[in-house]
C-alpha positions as CSV (number, residue, x, y, z in Angstrom):
1,X,-1.1,-11.4,-21.8
2,X,-0.6,-10.7,-18.0
3,X,3.1,-11.5,-18.4
4,X,3.4,-8.9,-21.1
5,X,1.7,-6.3,-19.0
6,X,3.9,-7.1,-16.0
7,X,7.0,-7.0,-18.2
8,X,6.0,-3.6,-19.5
9,X,5.5,-2.3,-15.9
10,X,9.0,-3.6,-14.9
11,X,10.5,-1.9,-17.9
12,X,8.7,1.4,-16.9
13,X,10.0,1.0,-13.4
14,X,13.6,0.4,-14.6
15,X,13.4,3.6,-16.7
16,X,12.2,5.8,-13.8
17,X,14.6,7.7,-11.7
18,X,13.8,9.4,-8.4
19,X,13.2,13.1,-8.7
20,X,15.0,15.0,-6.0
21,X,12.1,17.5,-5.8
22,X,9.9,14.8,-4.4
23,X,11.1,13.4,-1.1
24,X,9.0,10.2,-1.3
25,X,10.2,9.2,-4.8
26,X,13.1,6.9,-3.8
27,X,10.9,5.0,-1.3
28,X,8.0,5.2,-3.8
29,X,10.1,3.4,-6.5
30,X,11.0,0.8,-4.0
31,X,7.4,0.3,-3.0
32,X,6.5,-0.1,-6.7
33,X,9.1,-2.8,-7.0
34,X,7.5,-4.7,-4.1
35,X,4.1,-4.2,-5.6
36,X,5.3,-5.7,-8.8
37,X,6.6,-8.7,-6.9
38,X,3.2,-9.2,-5.4
39,X,1.6,-8.9,-8.9
40,X,4.1,-11.4,-10.3
41,X,3.1,-13.9,-7.7
42,X,-0.6,-13.7,-8.5
43,X,-1.7,-11.1,-5.8
44,X,-2.9,-7.6,-6.0
45,X,-0.1,-5.2,-7.0
46,X,0.1,-3.4,-3.7
47,X,2.9,-3.0,-1.3
48,X,3.8,-0.9,1.8
49,X,6.8,0.1,3.8
50,X,7.4,1.4,7.3
51,X,9.9,4.3,7.5
52,X,11.5,5.4,10.8
53,X,12.0,9.0,11.9
54,X,15.5,9.1,10.2
55,X,13.9,8.0,6.8
56,X,15.2,4.4,7.0
57,X,12.9,1.6,5.7
58,X,12.5,-0.7,8.7
59,X,9.9,-3.2,7.4
60,X,8.1,-4.0,4.2
61,X,5.2,-6.1,3.0
62,X,3.5,-7.0,-0.2
63,X,-0.1,-8.1,-0.8
64,X,-0.3,-11.9,-0.2
65,X,-4.1,-12.4,-0.3
66,X,-3.7,-15.4,-2.8
67,X,-0.2,-16.6,-1.8
68,X,-1.3,-19.5,0.4
69,X,-4.7,-20.3,-1.1
70,X,-6.7,-17.3,0.2
71,X,-6.1,-15.1,3.2
72,X,-8.5,-12.1,3.5
73,X,-6.2,-10.3,6.0
74,X,-3.0,-10.6,3.9
75,X,-3.1,-7.0,2.7
76,X,0.3,-5.3,2.7
77,X,-0.7,-2.8,5.4
78,X,-2.1,-5.5,7.6
79,X,1.0,-7.6,7.3
80,X,3.2,-4.6,8.3
81,X,1.0,-3.8,11.3
82,X,1.4,-7.5,12.3
83,X,5.2,-7.0,12.1
84,X,4.9,-3.9,14.2
85,X,2.8,-5.6,16.8
86,X,5.0,-8.6,17.0
87,X,7.9,-6.5,18.2
88,X,9.6,-4.1,15.7
89,X,12.0,-2.1,17.8
90,X,10.6,1.3,17.0
91,X,7.8,3.3,18.6
92,X,4.8,3.5,16.3
93,X,4.4,7.2,16.9
94,X,7.8,7.7,15.1
95,X,6.8,5.8,12.0
96,X,5.4,6.6,8.6
97,X,3.8,4.0,6.4
98,X,4.1,4.5,2.7
99,X,1.5,2.5,0.7
100,X,1.4,2.1,-3.0
101,X,-2.5,2.4,-3.1
102,X,-4.9,4.3,-0.9
103,X,-5.9,1.9,2.0
104,X,-9.2,0.1,2.0
105,X,-11.7,0.4,4.9
106,X,-10.4,-2.7,6.7
107,X,-6.7,-1.5,6.5
108,X,-7.5,2.0,7.4
109,X,-9.4,1.0,10.5
110,X,-6.4,-1.0,11.7
111,X,-3.9,1.7,10.7
112,X,-5.8,4.2,12.8
113,X,-5.6,1.9,15.8
114,X,-1.9,1.0,15.2
115,X,-0.5,4.2,16.6
116,X,1.6,4.9,13.4
117,X,2.1,8.6,13.1
118,X,1.6,9.1,9.4
119,X,0.2,7.2,6.4
120,X,1.0,8.3,2.9
121,X,-0.5,6.7,-0.1
122,X,0.9,6.9,-3.6
123,X,-2.1,6.4,-5.8
124,X,-5.8,7.1,-5.0
125,X,-8.2,4.2,-5.1
126,X,-11.6,5.4,-6.3
127,X,-13.0,1.8,-6.0
128,X,-12.0,0.9,-2.5
129,X,-9.9,3.7,-0.9
130,X,-11.0,5.0,2.4
131,X,-8.7,7.9,3.3
132,X,-10.4,10.2,0.9
133,X,-13.7,9.6,2.7
134,X,-12.5,10.4,6.2
135,X,-15.1,13.2,6.5
136,X,-17.8,10.4,6.4
137,X,-16.4,8.5,9.4
138,X,-18.6,8.0,12.4
139,X,-17.6,10.5,15.2
140,X,-15.5,8.1,17.3
141,X,-13.5,7.1,14.2
142,X,-13.1,10.7,13.1
143,X,-11.6,11.5,16.6
144,X,-9.2,8.5,16.4
145,X,-8.2,9.4,12.8
146,X,-7.2,12.8,13.9
147,X,-4.3,11.2,15.8
148,X,-2.7,10.2,12.6
149,X,-1.6,12.2,9.5
150,X,-3.2,10.9,6.2
151,X,-2.1,12.3,2.9
152,X,-0.9,11.5,-0.6
153,X,2.8,10.8,-0.8
154,X,5.1,13.5,-2.2
155,X,6.0,11.6,-5.4
156,X,6.5,12.6,-9.0
157,X,3.6,12.0,-11.4
158,X,5.6,9.2,-13.1
159,X,5.9,7.3,-9.9
160,X,2.2,8.0,-9.0
161,X,1.0,6.8,-12.4
162,X,3.2,3.7,-12.2
163,X,1.8,2.8,-8.8
164,X,-1.8,3.2,-10.0
165,X,-1.1,1.1,-13.1
166,X,0.5,-1.7,-11.1
167,X,-2.5,-1.7,-8.7
168,X,-4.9,-1.8,-11.7
169,X,-3.1,-4.6,-13.6
170,X,-5.1,-7.9,-13.7
171,X,-7.8,-6.3,-11.5
172,X,-10.7,-8.0,-13.2
173,X,-9.0,-11.4,-13.0
174,X,-8.1,-10.9,-9.3
175,X,-11.6,-9.8,-8.4
176,X,-13.0,-13.0,-10.0
177,X,-10.4,-14.9,-8.0
178,X,-11.5,-13.2,-4.8
179,X,-15.2,-13.8,-5.5
180,X,-14.5,-17.5,-6.2
181,X,-13.0,-17.8,-2.6
182,X,-15.8,-15.8,-1.0
183,X,-18.7,-17.5,-2.9
184,X,-17.3,-20.8,-4.3
């Protein structure tokens, strides 16, 4: 069943074309491809890319939480920040991160501390997304968060729906898998 769902998502991705009216559509489609790769490998269908000031993708990552057994920090955003901190040759204040799903609390805290100028997310996450709750941050985190731009990506509805559907695919199974690692 999961293979059928993934095959349908791949087919939808192949049928979508970037809409010139939405500046993030090209990178959004690329991010969806990466998210599908993560999903095909048994991980959450989430991906992220780092874009420099000229609009060039300089780094990418996919969710890898279950790729090597279990690694709680292997979220796409966290893996990209690791790459940045290990010496990407670009100042973080000139970078934008595009994420296929609204970052969770753990990722958002690290993103705020990364120095990355902007974070755009493609699909909201009503279950675990934190950007939409910034008004509830403690005062110190609110102040830090103001140093970074947070907003929904400028993508067409077709790309936004696809990103949300990829992230939601196999979610029940993946949550059970997560819980089996946390509480075996």
